[in-house]
C-alpha positions as CSV (number, residue, x, y, z in Angstrom):
1,M,-149.3,190.4,87.8
2,N,-147.3,190.2,90.6
3,L,-147.7,187.9,93.8
4,S,-147.2,191.0,95.9
5,D,-150.6,192.2,94.6
6,F,-152.2,189.4,96.2
7,D,-150.9,190.1,99.7
8,F,-152.9,191.4,102.8
9,Q,-152.2,191.6,106.5
10,L,-154.5,189.4,108.6
11,P,-154.6,189.8,112.8
12,E,-153.4,186.3,114.0
13,E,-156.8,186.2,115.9
14,L,-159.1,186.1,113.2
15,I,-157.8,182.6,111.9
16,A,-160.7,180.0,112.9
17,T,-159.3,176.8,114.7
18,R,-162.8,175.5,115.1
19,P,-166.0,176.0,113.3
20,V,-169.2,177.6,114.9
21,N,-171.9,175.0,115.6
22,P,-174.8,174.7,114.2
23,R,-172.6,175.0,110.7
24,S,-175.0,177.2,109.3
25,A,-174.5,180.1,112.0
26,A,-171.2,180.9,110.3
27,R,-171.1,184.6,109.4
28,L,-171.5,185.2,106.0
29,L,-170.6,188.3,103.7
30,V,-172.9,188.7,100.4
31,A,-171.2,190.8,98.0
32,K,-173.1,191.9,94.8
33,G,-170.6,193.7,93.4
34,D,-169.6,196.6,95.2
35,N,-172.3,196.5,97.8
36,F,-172.1,194.5,100.9
37,D,-174.3,192.8,103.3
38,D,-173.0,191.6,106.8
39,S,-175.4,188.4,107.3
40,F,-175.2,184.6,108.1
41,V,-174.9,181.3,106.5
42,S,-178.4,180.4,107.8
43,D,-179.9,183.4,105.8
44,L,-178.8,182.1,102.6
45,P,-182.5,181.5,101.0
46,G,-182.9,185.1,101.0
47,F,-180.1,185.7,98.8
48,L,-180.7,183.2,96.2
49,K,-184.0,183.2,93.7
50,S,-186.3,180.1,92.9
51,G,-184.6,178.7,89.9
52,D,-180.7,179.4,91.2
53,R,-178.6,176.3,91.3
54,L,-175.8,175.5,93.8
55,V,-173.2,173.1,92.7
56,F,-171.5,171.1,95.9
57,N,-168.4,168.8,95.7
58,D,-169.5,165.5,97.1
59,T,-166.0,164.5,97.7
60,K,-165.0,163.0,101.0
61,V,-161.8,163.8,103.2
62,L,-159.8,160.8,104.2
63,P,-158.2,160.9,107.7
64,A,-154.8,160.7,106.1
65,R,-152.8,161.7,108.7
66,L,-151.0,158.8,110.4
67,D,-148.2,158.9,113.0
68,G,-145.5,155.6,113.0
69,F,-142.0,154.6,113.7
70,R,-139.3,153.3,111.3
71,S,-136.8,150.6,113.2
72,R,-133.5,150.2,112.1
73,F,-130.9,147.3,113.0
74,I,-127.9,148.6,113.3
75,T,-126.6,144.9,115.1
76,V,-128.4,142.1,116.3
77,D,-128.9,143.4,119.7
78,N,-129.2,147.1,118.7
79,V,-132.4,148.6,117.1
80,A,-132.3,152.4,116.4
81,S,-136.2,153.5,116.2
82,A,-137.4,157.2,114.8
83,K,-141.1,158.6,114.9
84,I,-142.3,159.2,111.5
85,E,-145.4,161.3,110.4
86,V,-147.2,160.2,107.2
87,T,-149.9,162.6,105.3
88,L,-151.0,160.6,102.5
89,L,-151.3,162.8,99.6
90,A,-152.9,160.9,96.4
91,S,-153.3,157.2,95.7
92,K,-151.1,156.0,92.8
93,K,-152.5,152.7,92.4
94,E,-154.1,149.8,95.0
95,S,-152.0,150.3,97.8
96,I,-149.5,152.6,96.7
97,W,-149.8,156.3,97.8
98,S,-147.5,159.5,97.7
99,A,-147.1,161.0,100.9
100,L,-145.7,163.9,102.8
101,I,-143.4,162.3,105.4
102,K,-141.5,163.9,108.4
103,P,-138.6,163.9,108.6
104,L,-138.2,162.3,105.4
105,R,-134.4,162.3,105.5
106,K,-134.7,159.6,108.6
107,I,-136.3,156.8,106.5
108,R,-134.2,155.1,103.6
109,V,-136.1,153.6,100.3
110,G,-136.7,149.8,101.0
111,E,-137.1,150.5,104.7
112,K,-140.1,150.3,106.9
113,I,-142.8,152.3,108.7
114,T,-145.2,150.4,111.3
115,F,-148.7,152.2,112.1
116,D,-149.6,149.5,114.3
117,K,-148.8,145.4,114.7
118,S,-151.1,144.9,111.9
119,F,-150.5,148.1,109.6
120,E,-147.3,149.0,107.9
121,A,-145.8,150.7,104.6
122,I,-142.9,150.3,102.8
123,L,-140.7,153.5,101.1
124,I,-140.5,152.5,97.8
125,D,-139.0,155.6,96.2
126,K,-138.6,159.3,97.1
127,V,-139.6,162.0,94.4
128,D,-139.6,165.9,94.4
129,G,-139.6,165.8,98.3
130,Q,-142.1,163.1,98.7
131,G,-142.2,159.6,99.8
132,I,-144.0,156.8,97.7
133,L,-145.4,153.9,100.3
134,H,-146.6,150.6,99.4
135,F,-149.0,149.7,102.2
136,N,-150.0,146.0,103.2
137,K,-153.2,147.0,103.5
138,E,-155.9,147.8,100.5
139,N,-159.3,148.2,99.6
140,I,-161.8,148.0,102.4
141,E,-159.3,146.8,104.9
142,F,-157.1,150.0,104.0
143,L,-160.1,152.2,104.7
144,D,-160.8,150.8,107.8
145,R,-157.1,151.0,109.4
146,L,-157.3,154.6,108.3
147,E,-160.3,155.3,110.0
148,E,-159.2,153.7,113.2
149,L,-155.5,155.1,113.1
150,G,-155.4,158.4,111.0
151,A,-156.4,162.0,111.9
152,M,-158.2,164.6,109.8
153,P,-155.0,166.5,107.9
154,L,-155.9,169.9,109.2
155,P,-154.6,172.6,107.2
156,P,-151.0,174.1,108.6
157,Y,-152.6,177.2,110.0
158,I,-154.6,175.0,111.8
159,A,-152.5,172.2,112.7
160,S,-149.4,174.4,113.6
161,K,-152.2,175.6,116.8
162,R,-153.6,172.5,117.9
163,Q,-153.5,168.7,117.1
164,A,-156.5,166.9,114.9
165,D,-158.9,165.2,117.1
166,K,-162.5,163.2,117.1
167,R,-164.3,166.6,116.7
168,D,-162.6,167.1,113.4
169,N,-163.6,164.0,112.0
170,L,-167.3,165.5,111.9
171,D,-166.1,169.1,111.4
172,Y,-163.7,168.8,108.5
173,Q,-166.1,166.7,106.7
174,T,-169.5,167.9,104.6
175,I,-172.9,166.3,105.6
176,F,-173.3,164.9,101.8
177,A,-169.5,163.9,101.2
178,Q,-169.5,160.3,99.3
179,K,-166.9,159.8,97.1
180,I,-163.5,158.9,99.2
181,G,-160.3,160.7,97.8
182,S,-159.6,164.1,99.3
183,V,-156.7,165.1,101.9
184,A,-158.7,168.7,102.3
185,A,-162.4,169.6,102.7
186,P,-164.3,171.6,100.3
187,T,-164.5,173.9,103.2
188,A,-167.3,176.3,101.9
189,S,-169.6,173.3,101.7
190,L,-168.5,172.8,105.6
191,H,-171.2,175.5,106.8
192,F,-174.5,173.7,105.2
193,D,-176.8,171.1,107.7
194,L,-179.8,169.6,106.3
195,G,-182.1,172.6,107.9
196,L,-180.7,175.0,105.4
197,L,-181.0,172.5,102.6
198,E,-184.6,171.9,103.4
199,R,-185.3,175.9,103.2
200,L,-183.2,176.5,100.0
201,K,-185.2,173.2,98.7
202,K,-188.5,175.0,99.9
203,K,-187.1,178.4,98.0
204,G,-187.0,176.6,94.7
205,V,-183.2,176.6,94.9
206,E,-181.7,173.6,93.3
207,T,-178.6,171.7,94.0
208,S,-176.3,169.6,91.8
209,F,-173.1,168.0,92.7
210,V,-169.9,167.1,91.0
211,T,-166.3,165.4,92.4
212,L,-163.0,166.8,93.0
213,H,-160.5,165.3,95.0
214,V,-158.8,168.0,96.8
215,G,-155.0,167.6,97.0
216,A,-152.3,168.7,100.0
217,G,-151.0,171.2,96.8
218,T,-154.1,173.4,97.7
219,F,-151.9,174.9,100.4
220,L,-149.0,175.1,98.5
221,P,-147.4,178.6,98.5
222,V,-147.2,180.4,95.1
223,K,-143.4,181.2,94.7
224,S,-143.2,183.0,91.3
225,E,-143.0,186.8,91.7
226,D,-144.8,186.9,88.1
227,I,-147.9,184.8,88.9
228,R,-148.3,183.3,85.5
229,Q,-145.3,181.2,85.9
230,H,-146.8,179.3,89.0
231,K,-147.4,175.7,88.0
232,M,-150.6,174.4,89.6
233,H,-151.1,170.9,91.4
234,A,-153.3,168.8,89.7
235,E,-156.3,167.5,90.9
236,F,-158.7,164.5,89.6
237,G,-162.4,165.4,89.0
238,E,-165.6,164.1,87.6
239,I,-168.6,165.5,86.1
240,N,-171.6,163.3,85.1
241,Q,-173.9,163.9,82.4
242,K,-177.1,164.1,85.2
243,T,-175.3,167.1,86.6
244,V,-174.2,168.7,83.0
245,D,-178.0,168.6,81.8
246,E,-179.2,170.0,85.1
247,I,-176.6,172.9,84.8
248,R,-177.6,173.6,80.9
249,Q,-181.2,173.4,82.0
250,T,-180.6,176.0,85.1
251,K,-178.8,178.0,82.3
252,K,-181.8,177.9,79.7
253,N,-184.4,178.6,82.3
254,G,-182.1,181.8,83.5
255,G,-181.4,180.4,86.5
256,R,-177.6,181.0,88.2
257,I,-175.2,178.5,88.4
258,I,-173.6,179.4,91.9
259,P,-170.6,176.6,92.5
260,V,-170.0,176.6,96.9
261,G,-166.1,176.4,96.9
262,T,-163.5,177.2,94.6
263,T,-163.1,173.5,93.9
264,A,-166.3,173.0,92.3
265,L,-165.8,176.0,90.1
266,R,-162.5,175.1,88.6
267,L,-164.0,172.1,87.9
268,L,-167.0,173.3,86.4
269,E,-164.5,175.9,84.6
270,T,-162.4,172.8,83.4
271,A,-165.4,171.0,81.9
272,A,-166.3,173.7,80.0
273,Q,-162.9,174.7,78.2
274,S,-162.9,172.6,75.1
275,N,-165.5,174.3,73.2
276,D,-167.2,177.2,76.1
277,I,-169.7,174.6,76.7
278,L,-170.2,172.4,79.8
279,S,-170.0,169.0,79.0
280,E,-169.4,165.7,80.5
281,W,-165.9,165.1,81.8
282,R,-163.4,162.9,83.8
283,G,-159.7,163.6,84.9
284,E,-157.1,165.8,86.3
285,T,-157.2,169.5,86.0
286,D,-154.7,172.0,86.9
287,I,-156.9,175.0,85.6
288,F,-155.2,178.5,87.1
289,I,-157.6,181.1,87.4
290,Y,-156.7,184.5,88.1
291,P,-157.3,188.1,86.9
292,G,-158.3,188.0,83.1
293,Y,-159.8,185.1,82.8
294,K,-163.0,185.2,81.5
295,F,-165.8,182.8,83.1
296,I,-168.1,180.5,81.2
297,V,-170.1,178.4,83.7
298,A,-170.4,180.4,87.1
299,D,-172.7,183.1,87.9
300,G,-171.2,183.7,90.9
301,L,-169.3,182.0,94.1
302,M,-169.8,181.1,97.7
303,T,-166.5,180.7,99.5
304,N,-164.4,180.9,102.8
305,F,-161.5,183.9,103.4
306,H,-158.4,182.6,101.4
307,L,-155.0,182.9,102.3
308,P,-152.7,186.0,101.1
309,K,-151.1,185.2,98.3
310,S,-152.6,182.4,97.2
311,T,-154.1,181.1,93.9
312,L,-157.7,181.2,95.8
313,M,-157.2,184.8,96.0
314,M,-156.5,185.3,92.5
315,L,-159.4,183.2,91.7
316,V,-161.7,185.4,93.2
317,S,-160.1,188.4,92.2
318,A,-160.5,187.0,88.6
319,L,-164.6,186.6,89.4
320,M,-165.1,190.0,91.1
321,G,-162.2,192.3,90.2
322,K,-158.8,193.0,92.1
323,E,-160.2,196.2,93.7
324,T,-163.2,195.0,95.2
325,I,-162.0,191.9,96.5
326,E,-159.6,194.2,98.4
327,S,-162.9,195.9,99.7
328,I,-164.5,193.0,100.3
329,Y,-161.2,191.6,102.6
330,N,-160.9,195.0,104.1
331,H,-164.6,195.0,105.2
332,A,-164.1,191.3,106.7
333,I,-160.9,192.3,108.8
334,T,-163.0,195.3,110.1
335,K,-166.2,193.7,110.9
336,K,-163.8,190.7,112.3
337,Y,-164.7,188.0,110.3
338,R,-163.4,184.6,111.0
339,F,-161.0,183.3,108.2
340,F,-160.2,180.2,106.3
341,S,-161.1,176.4,106.3
342,Y,-163.0,176.8,109.8
343,G,-164.1,180.2,109.1
344,D,-166.8,182.3,108.0
345,S,-168.3,182.9,104.4
346,S,-168.9,184.8,101.6
347,L,-171.5,185.0,98.5
348,L,-169.7,186.7,95.7
349,F,-171.9,188.0,92.5
350,P,-169.7,189.8,90.1
């Protein structure tokens, strides 16, 4: 399959730059094969059955974007400064992080980036267009400084329209976020609030949690026209035995497993690859799901609307069929659904 097969034209005004309030007021396009319903996330319990199980990603997003400056002594009396923007990508080990640095060309290995008088980092390497930074804080001190100085790493299609602000500290975090490690939110889960979770529980819909730390690579474009040549970024995740037992029991009882978001789905499918049976799992996954893939765990998917030519468009095309996804997206555009991270959602049953 070719990259151009997953392209579509999206009107600029349909890119959401803020979420709706309350969270569950977002619209929900429900697709059962070729049958579509226009609804709202708050109506989700009506589309699920008692005994179904939603699987959430409980990762927590770091306020991973930092503004600092680099000072370079030209002479004793002459200091050259440059503004530097840092977006953390992944922890390599304690106090050492890979990062996107803008502009990377303005800092040399061995030079320091200062974020405030007590928080700084030294560039120790440059690898594949990224910087490797050694911070002067670690553990709780490091996280405290991020909370104070950092901003939410909004996706490029939002960041190009406005800067992150304090509202994003709440808006770009799920209500059940627990395990710190992501630089992008599992956005389908942003639609859930306590009231909706309580109504799902009363309906008999069960919930489980997995952890996949979403990396900035989720926004990287696919460059190979033959999509099979694309190399996925790796992300760390884990599924514990409790969740495995819950999912197996749901399957045994005839319930459906519905991941909330592509991150949860990718992790579930990764953990079932070795013997077609879901097992406890921990490690890095670079699973690439595109049409022709045979799903092992997921019976459906709740997910937002994705970017043209993205690996996530390929994933939903694998689940629903390419022609059906084209119909779903044409319908969503015609009905003016809001797209991408802060946009509306869909509930997909093949």
